[in-house]
C-alpha positions in Angstrom: -3.6 6.5 20.0 -3.8 9.4 22.7 -5.8 12.6 22.4 -2.5 14.5 21.5 -2.0 13.4 18.0 -1.5 12.9 16.5 -0.8 13.2 17.0 -4.6 17.6 18.1 -6.1 16.0 20.6 -7.2 12.7 19.0 -8.5 9.6 20.6 -7.4 6.1 20.9 -8.1 4.6 17.5 -8.8 0.9 16.9 -7.0 0.3 13.7 -6.9 -3.6 14.2 -4.6 -5.5 12.1 -6.3 -8.0 10.0 -4.0 -11.1 9.4 -4.3 -14.8 8.6 -2.9 -16.4 11.8 -2.3 -20.1 10.7 -2.8 -22.2 7.6 -3.2 -25.8 9.0 -5.3 -27.3 6.2 -3.5 -26.0 3.2 -3.0 -28.3 0.2 0.7 -27.4 0.3 2.0 -30.4 2.0 5.1 -32.6 1.5 4.8 -35.5 -1.0 3.2 -38.7 0.2 1.4 -37.4 3.4 1.0 -40.3 5.9 -2.4 -41.6 6.9 -1.7 -40.7 10.5 -1.2 -37.0 9.5 -4.3 -37.2 7.3 -6.3 -38.5 10.3 -4.8 -35.8 12.5 -5.7 -33.2 10.0 -9.5 -34.3 10.1 -9.5 -33.8 13.9 -7.6 -30.5 13.5 -10.0 -29.1 11.0 -12.9 -30.1 13.5 -11.2 -28.3 16.4 -10.2 -31.4 18.3 -6.6 -30.3 19.0 -5.7 -33.0 21.6 -6.7 -35.8 19.3 -4.9 -34.2 16.3 -1.8 -33.8 18.3 -1.9 -37.5 19.3 -2.2 -38.5 15.7 0.6 -36.3 14.7 2.9 -37.8 17.3 2.0 -41.2 16.2 3.1 -40.2 12.7 6.4 -39.0 14.0 6.9 -42.4 16.0 6.3 -44.2 12.8 8.5 -41.9 10.7 10.8 -39.4 12.6 11.4 -37.8 9.3 7.7 -36.8 8.6 7.8 -33.0 7.9 3.9 -32.7 7.9 3.6 -34.0 11.4 6.2 -31.6 12.7 4.6 -28.8 10.9 1.1 -29.3 12.2 2.3 -29.9 15.7 3.8 -26.4 15.5 0.5 -25.1 14.1 -1.3 -26.4 17.2 1.4 -24.8 19.3 0.7 -21.5 17.6 -3.0 -21.9 18.1 -2.7 -22.3 21.8 -0.2 -19.5 22.1 2.8 -21.5 22.8 4.9 -19.8 20.1 8.3 -20.8 21.7 7.2 -24.4 21.3 6.1 -23.8 17.7 9.3 -22.5 16.4 11.6 -25.6 16.7 8.8 -27.9 15.5 8.2 -25.9 12.3 11.9 -25.3 11.8 12.3 -29.1 11.9 9.5 -29.5 9.3 11.3 -26.9 7.0 14.7 -28.6 7.5 13.0 -31.9 6.3 11.0 -30.2 3.4 12.4 -26.8 2.6 9.7 -26.2 -0.1 6.8 -26.4 2.4 5.3 -22.9 1.7 2.7 -23.0 4.6 5.4 -24.1 7.0 7.5 -21.0 6.2 4.2 -18.9 6.6 3.3 -20.5 10.0 6.9 -20.1 11.2 6.5 -16.4 10.3 3.3 -16.2 12.5 5.2 -17.7 15.4 8.3 -15.6 15.1 6.1 -12.4 14.8 4.3 -13.3 17.9 7.6 -13.8 19.7 8.8 -10.3 18.5 11.4 -11.6 16.2 10.2 -9.4 13.4 13.2 -9.6 10.9 13.1 -13.3 11.0 9.3 -13.4 10.5 9.8 -11.0 7.5 12.2 -13.4 5.9 9.9 -16.4 6.2 6.9 -14.5 4.8 9.2 -13.6 1.9 10.2 -17.3 1.6 6.5 -18.3 1.5 5.9 -15.8 -1.4 8.9 -17.0 -3.4 7.6 -20.5 -3.1 4.0 -19.7 -3.8 3.7 -16.3 -5.5 -0.1 -16.1 -5.2 -0.1 -16.6 -1.4 -2.1 -13.5 -0.4 -2.1 -14.0 3.3 1.7 -14.0 3.2 1.7 -10.6 1.4 -0.9 -9.3 3.9 1.1 -10.4 6.9 4.3 -9.2 5.5 2.6 -5.9 4.9 1.6 -5.6 8.4 5.2 -6.3 9.8 6.8 -3.9 7.3 4.2 -1.1 8.4 4.9 -1.9 12.1 8.6 -1.7 11.7 8.4 1.7 9.8 9.1 0.3 6.2 5.9 2.0 4.9 6.6 2.1 1.2 7.4 -1.7 1.2 4.3 -2.4 3.3 2.2 -0.6 0.6 3.8 -2.5 -2.1 3.1 -5.8 -0.4 -0.6 -5.0 0.2 -0.9 -4.0 -3.4 0.6 -7.3 -4.6 -1.9 -9.1 -2.3 -4.8 -7.1 -3.9 -3.5 -7.8 -7.5 -4.0 -11.5 -6.6 -7.3 -11.1 -4.7 -9.2 -7.8 -5.4 -11.8 -8.9 -3.0 -9.6 -9.1 0.0 -11.3 -6.7 2.4 -9.0 -7.0 5.3 -6.1 -6.1 3.1 -7.7 -2.8 1.9 -8.1 -2.0 5.6 -4.4 -2.7 6.3 -3.4 -0.8 3.3 -5.3 2.2 4.5 -3.9 2.0 8.0 -0.5 2.3 6.4 -1.4 5.1 4.2 -2.7 7.0 7.3 0.8 6.6 8.8 2.1 8.2 5.6 -0.4 11.2 5.9 -2.1 10.1 2.5 -5.4 10.6 4.0 -7.5 11.0 0.9 -6.2 7.6 -0.5 -6.5 6.0 2.9 -10.2 6.9 3.1 -10.7 5.5 -0.5 -9.3 2.2 0.7 -11.4 2.0 3.8 -14.4 2.8 1.7 -13.2 0.0 -0.7 -13.2 -2.5 2.2 -16.6 -1.4 3.2 -18.0 -2.0 -0.2 -16.8 -5.6 0.1 -18.0 -6.0 3.6 -20.4 -3.2 4.6 -21.0 -4.2 8.2 -17.6 -4.3 9.5 -17.6 -2.1 12.6 -13.9 -2.0 12.9 -13.4 -0.6 9.4 -16.1 2.0 10.0 -14.3 3.1 13.1 -10.9 3.3 11.2 -12.6 5.3 8.5 -14.0 7.6 11.2 -10.5 8.2 12.5 -9.0 9.1 9.1 -12.0 11.4 8.3 -11.3 13.2 11.7 -7.7 13.6 10.8 -8.8 15.1 7.4 -11.0 17.5 9.3 -14.2 15.9 7.8 -15.8 15.9 11.2 -19.4 15.4 10.2 -18.5 12.5 8.0 -16.4 11.0 10.8 -19.4 11.3 13.2 -21.5 9.4 10.7 -19.1 6.5 10.5 -18.6 6.3 14.3 -22.4 6.2 14.7 -22.8 3.4 12.2 -20.0 1.5 14.0 -21.8 1.8 17.4 -25.1 0.9 15.8 -23.7 -2.4 14.4 -21.7 -3.1 17.6 -23.3 -1.3 20.5 -20.5 -2.5 22.9 -17.8 -0.8 20.7 -16.0 1.3 23.3 -13.2 2.6 21.2 -15.8 3.9 18.6 -17.6 5.8 21.4 -14.2 7.2 22.6 -13.4 8.4 19.1 -16.9 9.9 18.7 -16.3 11.8 21.9 -13.1 13.2 20.5 -14.8 14.4 17.3 -17.6 16.0 19.2 -15.1 17.8 21.4 -13.3 19.0 18.4 -16.6 20.4 17.0 -17.1 22.2 20.4 -20.1 19.9 21.3 -18.9 19.3 24.8 -21.9 17.6 26.3 -22.1 15.2 23.4 -18.4 14.5 23.9 -18.8 14.0 27.6 -21.8 11.5 27.0 -19.8 9.6 24.6 -16.7 9.2 26.9 -19.1 8.1 29.6 -20.6 5.5 27.3 -17.2 4.1 26.6 -16.4 3.9 30.1 -19.8 2.3 31.0 -19.1 -0.3 28.4 -15.5 -1.0 29.6 -15.0 0.2 33.2 -11.3 -0.1 33.0 -10.8 2.0 29.8 -8.4 4.4 31.1 -7.9 6.3 27.9 -11.6 7.3 27.7 -11.4 8.2 31.4 -8.5 10.5 30.6 -10.3 12.0 27.6 -13.3 12.7 29.7 -11.0 14.6 32.1 -9.5 16.7 29.3 -12.9 17.7 28.1 -14.0 18.7 31.6 -10.7 20.6 32.1 -11.4 22.5 28.9 -14.8 23.4 30.2 -13.4 24.7 33.4 -14.7 21.9 35.6 -11.2 21.4 37.1 -12.0 19.4 40.2 -13.9 16.9 38.2 -11.1 16.8 35.6 -8.6 16.0 38.4 -10.8 13.1 39.6 -10.8 11.7 36.1 -7.0 11.9 35.7 -6.5 10.2 39.1 -9.0 7.6 38.2 -7.1 6.9 35.0 -3.8 6.6 36.9 -5.4 4.2 39.4 -6.3 1.9 36.4 -2.8 2.4 34.8 -0.3 4.0 37.2 2.2 4.8 34.3 -0.5 6.2 32.0 1.6 9.2 30.7 -1.2 11.4 29.4 -3.1 11.2 32.5 0.0 11.9 34.5 0.8 15.0 32.5 -2.7 16.4 32.2 -3.0 16.0 36.0 0.2 18.0 36.3 -1.1 20.6 33.9 -4.4 21.0 35.8 -3.1 21.1 39.3 -1.0 23.9 40.9 1.7 22.4 42.9 3.0 23.7 46.3 4.5 20.6 47.8 6.8 17.7 46.6 4.1 15.0 46.4 4.1 11.3 45.7 2.6 12.0 42.2 5.6 14.1 41.4 8.0 11.4 42.7 6.2 8.9 40.4 6.7 11.3 37.4 10.4 11.8 38.2 10.9 8.0 38.5 9.3 7.4 35.2 11.3 10.3 33.5 14.6 8.7 34.8 13.9 5.3 33.1 16.4 4.5 30.6 14.0 2.4 28.6 11.3 5.1 28.4 10.5 5.9 24.8 11.9 9.3 23.8 8.3 10.6 22.9 7.0 9.7 26.3 10.1 11.2 27.9 9.5 14.4 26.0 6.0 14.9 27.2 7.0 14.1 30.7 9.8 16.6 30.5 7.5 19.4 29.7 5.1 18.5 32.5 7.8 18.2 35.0 9.1 21.6 33.9 5.8 23.1 34.9 5.7 21.2 38.2 9.3 22.3 39.3 8.6 25.9 38.2 5.6 26.0 40.6 7.8 24.7 43.3 10.3 27.4 42.4 13.0 24.8 41.7 14.0 26.7 38.6 17.2 24.9 37.7 15.5 21.6 38.0 12.5 22.9 35.9 14.9 24.2 33.2 16.8 20.8 33.0 13.5 19.0 32.3 12.3 21.7 29.8 15.6 21.6 28.0 15.7 17.8 27.7 12.0 17.9 26.5 12.9 20.4 23.8 16.1 18.5 22.7 13.9 15.4 22.2 11.2 17.1 20.3 13.7 18.8 18.0 15.2 15.4 17.2 12.1 14.2 15.5 12.2 16.5 12.4 14.2 18.4 10.0 13.9 22.3 10.0 15.7 25.2 8.5 14.5 28.7 9.3 15.5 29.7 5.7 12.1 28.4 4.5 10.3 30.5 7.0 12.3 33.6 5.9 11.6 32.9 2.3 7.8 32.5 3.1 7.7 35.9 4.9 9.8 37.6 2.2 7.3 36.5 -0.3 4.4 37.7 1.7 5.9 41.1 2.0 6.6 41.4 -1.7 3.1 40.2 -2.7 1.0 42.3 -0.2 2.4 45.8 -1.0 0.6 49.2 -0.9 0.0 49.1 -4.6 -1.6 45.6 -4.2 -4.1 46.8 -1.7 -4.9 49.9 -3.9 -5.6 47.7 -6.7 -7.9 45.2 -4.6 -9.5 47.8 -2.4 -12.9 46.7 -1.0 -13.0 43.8 -3.4 -13.5 41.1 -0.9 -16.6 39.9 1.1 -18.0 42.7 3.3 -18.9 41.0 6.6 -18.1 42.4 10.1 -18.5 39.0 11.9 -14.8 37.9 12.3 -12.5 39.3 15.0 -9.0 37.8 14.5 -6.6 37.6 17.4 -3.1 37.1 16.2 0.4 37.1 17.3 3.1 34.8 18.5 1.8 31.8 20.7 1.9 32.4 24.4 1.5 36.2 24.0 -1.8 36.4 25.9 -4.3 35.5 23.0 -6.3 33.1 25.2 -6.8 35.6 28.0 -7.8 38.2 25.4 -10.3 36.0 23.8 -11.8 34.9 27.2 -12.4 38.6 28.0 -14.0 39.2 24.7 -16.0 36.1 24.7 -17.6 37.3 28.1 -19.2 40.0 26.0 -22.9 39.2 25.0 -22.2 40.1 21.4 -19.1 37.9 20.9 -18.8 34.2 20.5 -15.2 32.8 21.1 -14.5 30.1 18.7 -10.9 29.4 19.7 -7.9 28.5 17.3 -9.5 27.8 13.9 -7.9 26.5 10.8 -10.8 27.7 8.7 -9.2 30.9 7.3 -6.2 29.0 6.0 -8.4 26.4 4.4 -10.5 29.1 2.7 -7.4 30.9 1.6 -6.0 27.8 0.1 -8.8 27.9 -2.4 -7.0 30.9 -4.1 -4.6 30.0 -6.7 -1.7 32.4 -7.3 0.6 33.1 -10.4 3.7 35.2 -10.8 2.5 38.7 -11.6 5.4 39.8 -13.8 4.9 43.2 -12.3 7.6 45.3 -10.4 5.4 46.0 -7.4 4.0 42.6 -6.7 5.3 39.0 -6.7 2.1 37.0 -7.1 -1.5 37.7 -8.1 -4.6 35.6 -7.7 -6.0 33.5 -10.5 -9.5 34.9 -11.2 -8.7 38.3 -9.8 -10.5 39.9 -6.9 -13.4 37.5 -7.1 -11.1 34.8 -5.7 -10.8 37.0 -2.6 -14.6 37.4 -2.2 -15.3 33.6 -2.7 -12.6 32.8 0.0 -14.1 35.4 2.4 -17.6 34.0 1.9 -16.4 30.4 2.5 -14.8 31.5 5.8 -17.8 33.3 7.0 -20.0 30.2 6.2 -17.7 28.0 8.2 -17.4 30.1 11.3 -21.2 30.8 11.3 -21.5 27.0 12.3 -20.1 28.1 15.7 -22.8 30.7 16.1 -25.7 31.8 14.1 -26.7 34.7 16.3 -23.5 36.3 17.7 -22.6 39.6 16.1 -18.9 38.8 16.2 -16.9 35.6 16.3 -13.3 35.5 17.4 -10.7 33.3 15.7 -7.5 33.2 17.8 -5.2 31.2 15.6 -2.1 33.0 16.5 -0.2 32.4 13.2 -2.8 34.2 11.2 -0.3 37.1 11.6 1.1 35.5 8.4 -2.3 36.1 6.7 -3.1 39.7 7.6 -2.8 40.6 4.0 -5.0 38.0 2.9 -7.5 38.8 5.5 -7.6 42.4 4.4 -8.2 41.3 0.8 -10.9 38.6 1.6 -12.5 40.3 4.5 -11.9 44.0 4.5 -14.3 44.8 7.3 -12.7 42.2 9.7 -11.0 43.3 12.9 -7.5 42.2 13.7 -6.1 42.4 17.3 -2.4 41.9 17.7 -1.3 40.5 21.1 2.2 41.5 22.1 4.3 40.6 25.0 7.8 40.9 26.3 10.0 39.1 23.7 11.8 37.0 26.4 8.7 36.1 28.2 7.0 35.1 24.9 9.9 33.1 23.6 10.5 31.3 26.9 6.8 30.5 27.4 6.9 29.0 24.0 10.2 27.0 24.8 8.3 25.6 27.8 5.3 24.5 25.8 4.6 21.3 23.7 2.6 22.1 20.5 0.4 19.2 19.7 -0.5 20.2 16.3 1.4 18.0 13.9 4.3 19.5 12.0 3.6 23.0 13.5 5.9 25.4 15.3 9.1 23.8 14.3 11.0 26.8 15.3 9.8 26.5 18.9 12.2 23.8 20.4 15.7 25.4 19.9 16.6 28.6 21.6 18.5 30.1 18.6 15.8 29.0 16.0 13.1 30.4 18.3 14.9 33.7 18.6 15.5 34.0 14.9 11.9 33.2 14.1 10.6 35.8 16.6 12.5 38.6 14.8 11.1 37.4 11.5 7.6 37.7 13.0 8.3 41.3 14.4 9.7 42.3 10.9 6.5 41.0 9.2 4.3 42.8 11.8 6.2 46.1 11.0 5.4 45.5 7.3 1.7 45.2 8.0 1.7 48.4 10.3 3.3 50.3 7.5 1.2 48.8 4.6 -2.2 48.7 6.5 -1.8 51.3 9.2 -5.3 51.3 10.6 -6.2 47.7 10.2 -4.5 46.1 13.2 -4.8 47.1 17.0 -1.9 46.3 19.1 -2.6 45.2 22.7 0.3 44.6 25.1 -0.2 41.7 27.5 1.6 43.7 30.3 -0.8 46.7 29.7 -3.8 44.4 29.8 -2.7 43.1 33.1 -2.0 46.5 34.5 -5.2 48.2 33.2 -7.8 45.6 32.4 -10.7 47.9 32.2 -9.0 50.6 30.2 -7.5 48.2 27.6 -10.7 46.3 27.3 -12.6 49.5 26.5 -10.0 50.3 23.9 -10.5 46.9 22.3 -14.4 47.1 22.4 -14.1 50.6 20.8 -12.1 49.2 18.0 -14.6 46.5 17.4 -17.4 49.1 17.8 -19.5 47.6 20.5 -20.6 49.0 23.9 -19.1 48.3 27.2 -20.2 45.3 29.4 -19.0 44.7 32.9 -18.9 41.0 32.3 -15.7 41.5 30.5 -13.9 42.3 33.8 -15.2 38.9 35.3 -13.9 36.9 32.5 -12.7 34.1 34.7 -16.4 33.2 35.6 -17.4 32.9 31.9 -18.5 29.3 31.1 -17.1 28.2 27.8 -14.7 25.6 26.3 -11.1 26.7 26.1 -9.0 23.9 24.4 -5.6 25.6 24.6 -2.6 25.4 26.8 -4.1 28.3 28.9 -7.4 26.4 29.6 -6.6 26.5 33.4 -5.1 30.0 33.6 -8.1 31.8 32.0 -10.4 30.4 34.7 -8.4 32.5 37.3 -8.5 36.3 38.0 -5.6 38.3 36.6 -2.2 37.6 38.1 1.3 39.1 37.4 3.5 36.1 38.2 4.2 35.5 34.5 5.6 38.9 33.8 9.4 38.7 33.5 9.4 35.2 34.7 12.1 34.4 32.3 14.6 36.2 34.5 14.4 33.2 36.9 15.9 31.3 34.1 18.3 34.0 32.8 21.5 32.2 33.2 20.2 29.3 31.0 18.8 31.5 28.2 21.9 33.1 26.7 21.6 31.5 23.2 18.0 32.9 23.1 19.1 36.5 24.1 21.9 36.4 21.7 19.6 35.2 18.7 17.1 38.0 19.5 19.7 40.5 19.6 21.8 39.4 16.6 18.9 38.5 14.3 17.1 41.8 15.0 20.2 43.6 13.5 20.1 41.6 10.2 16.4 41.6 9.5 
């Protein structure tokens, strides 16, 4: 898996499929096995395949209708990787003895290796119908069903195998792999742990468990399991790569870099680890070193999509290069999977914009968005309902009733607004101040807020009230402060620039009444088009972003909610316009520092020199001095953006 995923920036995971490859020595043979076949089996079990093959052929010479001889010749062909030879041999055995269950199983193995999956599935099912307790057939069937997207059927097949053999460790691992695909992470983790209770020293399973724990945001537990994996198997490059990704997610950049380098030392051609190293270096602002990594990854695998797109995002393009031609050639391929084509389209959009080929840029961006939007169902009505519920819950009477009931701590500074509205720039400026630690985009407030349970109030002025009263807000606030203090124990203030915390402003006021909230604003068309040009890696997030009409409608819902907060909490939020920040960096920064109530520091004006990790789409831009090129950039594409303009205008009249 690439660092995107999973799709966050996650690493290549090693969820190896555990299957029974062949069953040459099963007791399930045809009636009256010949002496020649018995002799061949003895050689076969001892690994002497040439002598076994000789005996099986002698059996056929003596009896051209001997199913066992054909079957085991097919098994030998499977074992040496000649699957195309195995199929007719085993099919001949089945035609002579249709009840030969192991022959159906081994034919399934051959067909699977040839990519003939539906036929393989049919023969695994035949095996099971002939021998209902054939656990390896259930397991292999589960793997194929999982790999072909039939996840519920796969889970059922694994469960049947485990009902027959509760000690089948590999089957628990395979079941867990499928549960991960279903986003059933808690149950997947339990299954990996069950497999490890049966076979504690399995480095592969420890690595897989680590990946699941990472996906569940249990980062410390993930690190523990990756470390166990590499202690058991010091040459486990994938585990070091995954360990690097978790360290990176925790903000431990040097540990991440060391882990990626270890993975590459173990396996010099490990292009994914090389690319991941480049991403970590890019996020730290070490751009030339990052470019070298991406080019190294491409030298190892010229069509490595992530290295190609990361290189495009890191470089500024001023000439039509061979690298761009290679991207275009890949983008034009008819057999390119749509997810890869999507990522490439977003990257090429950036490239052609920098070359001022705006029509060509838009064509790539538009196709990328069309592909991305095809992956999921979405109806903006659900977002409208959510924001209406927020407004009806967090009213002036609500805040009068819950005034100053949360956790009184001044540490957090929330930077909110629509994505691509200047929040990364603003955080970089603030993080250049000695009293402020920039923590980036955090999910911690939503996690803490999710501990609050709500019930319908039955009151005219409020839709919902918390179970447990105001104490629930205080506990959630304390939980959030405890989490963000892991980033810095000493900083007076810690920024959290998760843009969509604009949805949570009422909750923030209830849980952390002394927090500061800075609202980034930008020209609506610039904001929306910048969103439209961008791929959001967070799974199932920003579903409104990939269609011009839906994007325009969502933007107006956001502005309506922000108007509600300004009316309901008039002194709690500071608005900062991106254009004003660009025009008057010093004046606007002083206004922000006054709002936070800290003294001026000149370092804020040299924000682009500040050494810190920035793991957002603006990682490259915040390393540069202020530039004005992005203001009203949308006008270069105006002829293509009619649906967005109309949606912004029409929706604004109806909100």
